[in-house]
C-alpha positions in Angstrom: 22.5 -236.9 -11.1 19.7 -239.2 -10.4 18.1 -241.7 -12.8 14.6 -240.8 -14.1 11.6 -243.0 -13.5 11.7 -244.5 -17.2 15.3 -245.5 -16.6 14.7 -247.2 -13.3 11.7 -249.1 -15.0 14.3 -250.3 -17.6 16.8 -251.5 -14.9 13.9 -253.2 -13.0 12.6 -255.0 -16.1 16.2 -256.4 -16.9 17.4 -257.4 -13.4 16.5 -260.8 -14.7 16.7 -262.6 -18.0 19.0 -260.2 -19.9 18.8 -261.3 -23.5 21.3 -263.9 -24.5 21.2 -262.9 -28.1 23.7 -261.2 -30.7 22.3 -257.7 -30.1 20.8 -257.7 -26.6 20.6 -253.8 -26.3 18.5 -253.8 -29.5 16.1 -256.2 -27.6 16.1 -254.3 -24.4 15.7 -251.0 -26.0 12.4 -252.1 -27.7 10.6 -252.4 -24.2 11.3 -248.6 -23.6 10.9 -247.3 -27.4 14.6 -246.7 -27.5 17.1 -247.5 -30.2 20.2 -249.6 -29.5 22.6 -246.5 -29.3 20.4 -244.8 -26.8 19.9 -247.9 -24.6 23.6 -248.5 -24.3 23.9 -244.8 -23.4 21.3 -245.1 -20.6 23.2 -248.2 -19.2 26.6 -246.5 -19.5 25.3 -243.5 -17.6 23.6 -245.6 -14.9 26.8 -247.4 -14.4 28.9 -244.3 -14.2 26.6 -242.7 -11.5 26.7 -246.0 -9.6 23.0 -247.1 -9.8 24.0 -250.5 -11.5 27.3 -252.0 -10.6 27.3 -254.3 -13.8 25.1 -256.3 -16.2 26.1 -259.9 -15.8 25.8 -263.3 -13.9 24.9 -263.7 -10.3 26.4 -267.0 -9.4 25.1 -269.4 -6.7 27.6 -269.6 -3.9 30.1 -272.5 -3.9 29.1 -273.8 -7.3 31.9 -272.2 -9.3 34.7 -271.8 -6.7 34.3 -271.1 -3.1 33.3 -268.2 -0.8 32.8 -267.4 2.9 31.7 -264.5 5.1 34.1 -263.3 7.7 34.4 -260.7 10.5 37.0 -258.8 12.4 36.7 -257.2 15.8 38.7 -254.0 15.1 39.7 -251.3 17.6 37.9 -248.1 16.5 41.0 -246.2 16.1 42.3 -248.9 13.5 39.1 -249.3 11.6 40.0 -247.4 8.4 43.6 -248.8 8.3 42.3 -252.4 8.8 39.5 -251.8 6.3 42.0 -250.7 3.6 44.1 -253.9 4.3 41.0 -256.1 3.8 39.7 -254.2 0.7 43.2 -254.6 -1.0 42.9 -258.3 -0.8 42.0 -259.4 -4.4 39.5 -262.1 -3.3 37.4 -259.7 -1.0 34.2 -258.7 -2.9 32.3 -256.9 -0.1 33.6 -255.2 2.9 31.4 -253.3 5.4 31.4 -251.7 8.7 28.6 -252.9 10.8 27.1 -251.8 14.2 28.5 -254.8 16.5 31.6 -255.6 18.6 32.5 -257.6 15.4 32.6 -254.3 13.3 34.1 -255.3 9.9 32.4 -257.8 7.8 33.7 -259.0 4.4 33.0 -261.7 1.8 35.9 -263.6 0.3 35.2 -265.5 -2.9 37.8 -267.4 -5.0 38.5 -270.4 -7.2 38.6 -272.9 -4.3 38.6 -273.5 -0.6 42.4 -273.3 -0.4 42.4 -269.9 -2.1 40.0 -268.8 0.6 42.2 -270.1 3.4 45.3 -268.5 2.0 43.4 -265.1 1.7 42.2 -265.4 5.4 45.7 -266.2 6.5 47.0 -263.1 4.6 44.5 -260.9 6.3 45.3 -262.4 9.8 49.0 -261.7 9.1 48.6 -258.3 7.8 46.1 -257.0 10.4 47.3 -258.9 13.5 43.7 -259.6 14.2 41.8 -263.1 14.4 39.5 -263.6 11.5 36.0 -265.1 12.4 35.3 -267.5 9.4 31.5 -268.2 8.7 31.1 -270.3 5.6 27.6 -270.9 4.4 26.2 -274.3 5.4 22.9 -274.0 3.6 21.2 -271.2 1.4 17.5 -271.0 1.8 17.0 -268.0 -0.2 19.2 -266.2 -2.6 18.5 -262.6 -3.7 16.9 -262.6 -7.2 16.9 -258.8 -7.8 15.9 -255.6 -5.9 12.6 -254.4 -6.3 12.7 -250.7 -7.5 8.9 -249.9 -7.9 6.7 -248.7 -5.1 4.6 -251.8 -4.9 5.4 -254.6 -2.4 8.0 -256.8 -3.9 6.8 -260.3 -4.9 8.6 -263.4 -3.7 10.8 -265.1 -6.4 11.7 -268.7 -5.5 15.4 -269.4 -5.7 15.4 -272.9 -7.1 18.6 -275.0 -6.2 21.0 -276.3 -8.8 19.1 -278.5 -11.2 20.8 -282.0 -12.1 24.5 -282.6 -11.6 26.1 -280.3 -14.0 29.6 -279.3 -12.9 31.0 -276.1 -14.6 34.2 -276.8 -16.5 37.2 -274.5 -17.3 35.4 -273.0 -20.2 32.4 -272.0 -18.1 34.9 -270.4 -15.5 36.7 -268.5 -18.2 33.5 -267.0 -19.5 32.4 -266.1 -16.1 35.8 -264.5 -15.4 35.7 -262.5 -18.5 32.4 -260.9 -17.3 32.9 -260.7 -13.7 33.1 -256.9 -14.0 30.0 -256.9 -16.2 29.2 -257.2 -20.0 31.0 -254.7 -22.1 28.5 -252.0 -23.0 28.7 -252.4 -26.7 26.4 -253.5 -29.6 27.6 -257.1 -29.5 29.0 -257.8 -26.0 28.9 -261.6 -26.4 30.9 -261.4 -29.6 33.4 -259.2 -27.8 33.7 -261.6 -24.9 34.1 -264.6 -27.4 36.9 -262.7 -29.1 38.7 -262.2 -25.9 38.6 -265.9 -25.1 39.0 -267.1 -28.7 35.6 -268.7 -28.8 32.7 -268.5 -30.9 29.8 -266.2 -29.8 27.4 -269.1 -29.9 29.6 -270.9 -27.3 29.5 -267.9 -24.9 25.7 -267.4 -25.3 25.2 -271.3 -25.0 27.3 -271.7 -22.0 25.7 -268.8 -20.2 22.2 -270.2 -21.0 23.1 -273.6 -19.7 24.6 -272.3 -16.5 21.3 -270.3 -16.0 19.1 -273.4 -16.8 21.1 -275.5 -14.5 20.6 -273.0 -11.6 24.2 -272.2 -11.2 23.7 -268.6 -12.4 20.8 -267.6 -10.3 20.1 -264.6 -12.5 21.6 -262.8 -15.4 20.9 -259.1 -15.6 21.4 -255.8 -14.0 22.9 -255.8 -10.6 21.7 -252.7 -8.7 23.5 -250.6 -6.1 20.6 -250.3 -3.7 22.3 -247.6 -1.6 22.3 -245.3 -4.6 18.6 -245.5 -4.6 17.7 -244.4 -1.0 17.9 -247.9 0.5 20.2 -246.9 3.2 19.3 -249.3 6.0 21.1 -252.4 5.1 20.3 -254.8 8.1 21.9 -258.2 8.7 19.6 -259.8 11.2 20.8 -262.9 12.9 19.4 -265.4 15.4 20.4 -268.4 17.5 17.9 -271.1 16.6 17.9 -274.7 17.9 19.7 -276.8 15.1 16.6 -278.9 14.6 14.4 -276.0 14.1 16.5 -274.1 11.6 14.9 -275.3 8.5 11.4 -274.5 9.8 12.3 -271.2 10.9 14.2 -270.4 7.7 11.1 -271.5 5.6 9.0 -269.0 7.6 11.5 -266.2 7.2 11.8 -266.6 3.4 8.1 -266.2 2.8 8.5 -262.5 3.5 9.3 -260.9 0.3 11.3 -258.1 2.0 14.0 -260.7 3.0 16.5 -260.6 0.2 18.9 -263.3 1.5 18.6 -266.2 4.1 21.6 -268.4 5.0 22.6 -270.9 7.6 26.2 -270.4 8.9 28.1 -272.0 12.0 28.3 -270.6 15.4 31.7 -269.4 16.5 31.6 -269.5 20.4 32.1 -267.4 22.4 32.3 -264.5 20.0 29.5 -265.5 17.7 26.4 -267.5 19.0 24.2 -267.0 15.8 23.4 -269.7 13.2 20.8 -268.1 10.8 21.2 -264.9 8.8 18.8 -262.8 6.9 19.4 -259.6 4.8 16.8 -256.8 4.8 17.3 -253.6 2.8 15.0 -250.6 3.6 15.0 -247.0 3.3 15.1 -246.4 7.1 16.1 -248.4 10.1 12.5 -248.0 11.3 11.4 -249.8 8.2 13.9 -252.5 8.5 13.0 -253.3 12.2 9.4 -253.5 11.0 10.3 -256.3 8.7 12.2 -258.1 11.4 9.4 -257.7 13.9 7.0 -259.2 11.2 9.2 -262.2 10.5 9.8 -262.8 14.3 6.0 -262.8 14.8 5.3 -265.3 12.0 8.2 -267.6 13.0 7.7 -267.3 16.7 11.3 -266.3 17.2 10.8 -263.0 19.1 12.4 -264.6 22.4 15.5 -266.2 20.6 18.6 -264.5 21.0 19.1 -262.3 18.1 20.9 -259.0 16.9 20.5 -256.7 14.0 23.7 -255.3 12.4 23.3 -252.3 10.2 26.1 -251.4 7.7 27.5 -247.9 8.3 30.1 -247.7 5.8 30.8 -249.8 2.6 34.5 -249.9 1.9 34.3 -252.2 -1.1 31.7 -253.9 -3.3 32.2 -256.0 -6.5 31.3 -259.2 -8.2 33.1 -262.6 -7.4 36.4 -263.3 -8.6 36.7 -266.2 -11.1 40.0 -265.3 -12.9 43.1 -267.1 -11.4 45.2 -264.0 -12.7 43.5 -261.8 -10.2 43.9 -264.0 -7.2 47.5 -263.3 -6.3 48.6 -261.6 -3.0 49.0 -257.8 -2.7 
């Protein structure tokens, strides 16, 4: 069953700035002339059918814990076996098959760099394959929501962390408690506070501070774009001279259809690319049109480049902040 337009409008409105108040669903419902119970019912249904994966925090990479992007070159006859091994790793949050010789791509996120290294070693040991590790060197643009309307999306600037705030153990515990999303109940922050033996005001205050500090880049509905017809998930990559990367990235990120833009290391001879963009479109033709446009504006059409489309999603979840969920399988 698909969501109706009113439900999509509700999700779209609350991809950002989900209320940090005692009864958030009461506030959310007012914007759609729904009462609190009806609003919770809508979000429960959308979660059940996979349109939203959770309501919660999207955390800036490497501000609370650590993360990396990694890839494997898997013989086709072993792909499902190896993908299952990778997906069982607790720290793997995303795991996709993509159209490239390096055909299995996954994100590993954990409490610190040593946890990431251990996870990579486990995957190497269990698969017998070399892992290409591509940690983020710089984030130029972070996805700040996925536009659900028909209109051309507007660019939202992803400000960097503000000040020198360092999340502490209490922040980590709160993020761990909601890593699968807020509970869909009348007073979700009170439920989280009870779980952690905190006051509700502490939970709300900490989340508000993490957002104000730029560590939480947005707080709201996390949408599963594939469930809404956006099946062309393109990771476009370029080999750009090191002294030109910042300028090229600035040009790429001006296009509102670019949802992510990062700099990562080359890993020669297997991986010569150092700048990554994500484009989500309803067709490969539409994705290539965006890539052609940004190539034209950045004058990168002659740079070595590739477009890797995802063909299967084996795993997708939020980052893991809880130590108890980071053990080996």
